[in-house]
N, C-alpha and C positions, 0 to 999 in steps of 0.2 A: 243321662247326665246327672251330675251330683245334686243333692238336695242342699237347702240352706241350713247348715249346721254351724259348727264352730270354725274359728279362724284356722286356715291351713298353715302348717309350718313351712316357711320359705318357699312359697309357690313360685313356679316358673311361668312367665307370661310371654306369649309370642304374638306376632302380627303376620297375617297372610293377606297379600294384596293381589287382586286379580288383574286382568288385562282390560283392553278397551281402547287402545291407541292413545294419542296425545290427549284427547278429550277425556278418556278414562282416568288418565293421570291427574288432570285438573280436578275432576270430580273427587278423586281420592284425597287430594290436598285439602279441599273444602271440608270433606267428611272428617278427616283426621284433626283439622283445626277445631271442629265442634267437639269431638271426643276429648281432645287435649284440655279444652276449657272446662268441660263438664265432669271430668273424672279426677277427683283429688286422690293423691297417693299413687299416681301412675305417670311415669315419665317416658314419653315415646322415643327418647334417645337412649334409654337405658333398659330396654326390654331384653329378655334373654335370647330371643331368636327372631329373626326376620326372614320371611319367605316372600319372594316376588316373582311374578311371571308377567311377561310383556311390559306394558306401561307400569305395572305394579313393581317391577324390578327396578325401574328408574327411581321411583319414590322411595322404595325400601332401602336402596343403596345410599341415598342421601340421609335418611334417618339414622342408619347404622354408622354413617360418617359424621354424626353429631350436628347435622343441619336441622334446626327446630322446625316445628310446624309453622310458626310465625314467619320464619325466614323463607320457608318454601312458598308461602303466600306472597311475600314481598318480591321474591326473585322471579317466580314463574307466572304470577297472576297480575301483580301490580307493576311489574317492570321496574322495580326500585334498585336492582343490583346490576350495575352496568357491566360487570365482568361475567355475568351469566346471561348472555343473549339468548332469547327464546324466539327464534325466527324459523320460518318454514324450511330454509335451506339446511338447517341442522337435521331435519328429518326427511326432506324430500329432494335430494340431489339425484338427478337422472343418472342411471347406471350406464354411462357412456361406454365404459370398457366392455361390459357384458353385452350391450346392444351392438357395439362395433364388432366384437368377435363372432356374434351370431350372423351378422350381415355378411361377414367375410366367408362364412361357411356356406352361403347360399349357392354359389357356382358348383361346388363339389356335390352338394345334395341334389342339385338339379341334374348334374351329370349322372349321378348314381340312379336317379329315378328313370331317366331316359334309357340308360343302359339295361336296367332290369326289364323294362317294357320290351325293348328290342330283342333281348335274349330269350324272353319267354312271354310273348304277347298274349298267350291263352291263359296265363296264370292270373293276370289282373289287367284292367284297362289302364290307359295312360293317366287318367284322372286319379285312379286308385294308387298308382305308382307315385304320383306327385304328392300324396299325403305325407311323404317323408319330409317335405318342406316344413312341416309343423315343428321339426327340431330346430328351426331357425328362430322360433319365438324365444325371447329372452326369459330366463328363469325368474326375473323380477324387473320391474320398471324403474325402481329407485335403489340407491345405494345409501345405507345409513352409516357409512364410515365416519361421516361428520359427527354423529352422535358419540361414537367411540372417542374421537379426538376431543370433543367438548368435555366428556366425563373424565378423560385422562388428565386434562388440565385442571379440572375442578377438584379432583381427588388427590392432587399432588401439591396442595397448598395448605398452609397453616395447620400442620399436624394431621391432616386427613391422609388417607391411604388408599391406594388402588390395589392393595394386596389383601385378599381374604384372610390370610394367616396373621396379619397384623391388627385386625379388628379386635376390639374388646368383647364384642358380642358375635354370636353366630349369624351369618348371612348366607342365605341360599338363593341362587338365581336359577330358575328352571327354564330350560330350553328343550326342544325336541330334535333328536338326531334324525336327519332326513332319510338316511339309508336304512337304519334299523327301526325307525319310528319310536324308539325308546325315549322316555323322559330322562334328562340328565340334570343333576343338581350341581351347578358350579358353586364351589365353596365347600363341598363335601370332600373327604379324603380321595385323592386321585384326580380331583378336578379343582383343587384350591390353588394351584399354581397359575391358573388363568387370570389375567388382570380383570378386576371387577368391571371396568369399562367395556372390555371385550365381551364378557358374559352378558352384560345388559344389552349390548348391540345384538348378540345372537338371540336373546330372549324376545326382543322387540321386532325381529325380522319376520313380518307377516308374509306367508307364502303368496307368491304372485305379485305382491306389492314391492317386496324387497328381495334382493339377491341373497341366497343363503350365505351364512357367515362361516368361513373356514377357520377351524381351530384344531391344531395338531393333526391335520390331515383328514378331519371329519367335517361334515357340513351340518349346520344347525339353523333352525327356524323357531318361530314363536312357540313357546311352551304351552299355550292354550290349546294346541292341537290335541294334547293328551287330556288336559283337565283345565277348567276355568279357574279353580282355586286349588292350591296344593297345601292345604292346612295340615294334611297328614304328615308332611315333612317336618312341621313344627312339633307335632305330637310325638313323632319318632325321636326328635331331638330332646324330648323331656318336658315340653310345655304342658302345663296343667290347664291353662286358659289361653285361648287364641281369639284375638279380635280379627275378624275377617271383613274385608270390604270388596264387594263385587260390583263394579260400575257397569258391567256389560249385561244388560237385560234387554230382551226384545220388546218393542213397543206393542201394546195392545191397542190397535187402531180404534176399535169400537169404544173402548173405555176412554181413550184420548178424545174422541169426538164428543162423548157425553160430558167429559170434563172441560171441554171447550178449548183444549190446547192444540187441536188441529181440525181440519175439515174432512168430511168423508171423501175418500179417494186420493188424499194427499200422498199417502205412502205409495200406492200403486203407480201414481203418475210422477213420482219424484226421480225416476231414472234408475239405471242399473246399479250404480254404487250403493244407493240406499236399499235396494232390493237384496243385493248380496250381503250387505251389513245385517239386514233383518234375518236372513237365512243363517248366517254364521252365528249371530247372537242367539238364535233359537236353539241351535245345536249345542253351543257352549252352555247355555242356561239349563237345558235339560240334563246334561251330564253333571252340572254342578249340583242340581237338586238331588240327583241320585247319590252324589258323593257326600252331601251333608247328611242324608239319611244313613249312609254307611258309617260315617264317623260315630254316630250314636251307638251303633252296634259294635264297632271295632274298639272304641275308646269310651266305654261306659262311665269311667271314673274321671273323665275330662270334660271341659266345657268349651263350646265355641259360640261366639256372639257375632252374628252376621248383620251387616249393614249394606243396603243397596238401594238404588232408585226405585220409585214406584213405576209401574208399567203404563201409567196413563199420562205421562208427561212427555209430550212431543218436543218441548223446547230443548231438552237435552239431546234428543235423538238427531235433530236437524241443525244443531249448533255448529258454527265454524270455529274451530279451536284457534285459528290463526287471526281471528278478529279479536282485538284487545277487549272490546265491549262484550263479546261472547264469552271470552275466558272469564271475565269478572262475573258475568251472569251465572255461568255454570258453577263456578266456585262458590258464589254466594248461595245459589240454589242448593248445592250439595250440603253446605253448612247449615242452612235453615231446615232442610229435609231431615238431616241427621239429628238436629236438636229436637224436632217434633217427634221423631221416632223414639229417641231416648225418653222424652217426657211421657209419651203414650205407653211405653213399656216400663216406666219407673217402678211400679209396684212389683213387677216380676224381676227386674234387674237388681234392685237395691240389696235384697238379701243374698243374691248370688255373688254380686261384686264384693259384698262385705266379707265373704270367705277369703278373698284375696287381698284384704286390707285396702279396698278402693271404695271411696264414697262418691255417690252421685250428687252433684250440686243442682238441686231443683231450683234454687233461687236464680241461678244463671239461666237455666232452661226456661223459666217462667218470665224472664225479662223480654218482653215483646219488642223493645226498642233496640235490642242488641243485634248488631250486624258484624260481618267478618271484618269490616273496616274499624268499627269502634273497638272490637276485641283486640286490635293490634296496637292501640294506644299504649305507649310505655314499653312496647316490645322493641328490643334493640335490633338494628341492622347487623348483618354479619360484620365482624371486626374489620376485615380487609376492605369492605365497601365503605364503612365509616371513615377509615383512614384515608381512602382514596378521595372521598368527598371533602375531608378536612384539607388535604393537600390542594384540591381544586379551589376551595374557598380561600386558602392562603395565597395561592397564585393570583386569584382574582383581586384580593385586597392589595397585593403587591403591585399588580398592573394598574389598579386604580390610583394607588399612591404615586407611582411614577408618572401617571398621566397628570395628576394634580401638580406635581413638581414642575413638569414640562410646561404646564399652563402658566405657573407663576413666573418661570424664566421668560416665557414669551411676552408676558405683560411687562416684566421689568425692562425688556428690550424696547 
């Protein structure tokens, strides 16, 4: 990586956001808010390139569409934007069509199994022949088409766009092609005709959880199958410095017990979903660490600054993202954790950031009373929300006025 020398001419700066489901997206919003406050000379809505995978694609697409970090906090954490509902059914609608089609296939599969056994009983037992019924299992339990619909509406208002080609900055959404296992960058030439909302839907389609998303006759799932972070995409686009946020780290149970954030055995006894989550996180994290080391060799003249949770914090691992209080806790935790990380690394980061015309605000990082809520004071709501509230207030005043007039008439009578 580069040494701290002189100011670089017109450096290009990028952002790479990893996955982690809805909880990972909330973590990224909190971390981004901390970075936005602490880094003078950097505008997270005017970076040169954005790369997102899984939940990171959701956050990156909003930033590229000029939604500020403050507005992201207001909309998805504080529930202050009524036109942006953040409800479970946006992400977890049962895949009724997929499940129904699989159930309808059961009679034919059963007939095939029995026929194979009768025609060649010495080749396999009846029980072995019945294993064909595994094909009746759905490809995913949920359908995230609601996410696509939600983003399509959000990106077609107030000058925003659902078209990669109309963005002022480069945006790349990474998904994995199920049949070839290749990583595909929506937003790149040949894939930039796909609506941003559809690309995000594909990138967030976790295998087994969601039905694969069909785009132009191909089927796509979560891009973290290939890599936890895709910072190389930003480097290949010309970025000199990439800020990377990886919310998906496995919990170190022993360290968490020592830190007092969980009790011994909590992870093992927490059920299959958390065990699968720990396994998946471990695989993704291992590949990501190898990738970070590879970046140093492949791009020796470029810099990457990585931010991620500590591995001894069980509060993040066991949080329920659809609990309003949990969302606020995770976002605040990410905000404070990133602030501490910046302050601890300040001596290392300041000269490196100075090369890119960025100043680290130690005064803000040293303010122990600062929270994500206090940091939002003075920050404006999205314009369309403010207008909507103004209309509601005016209607309320009008209704109140009419009520008073009615009251006066009734007294006069």
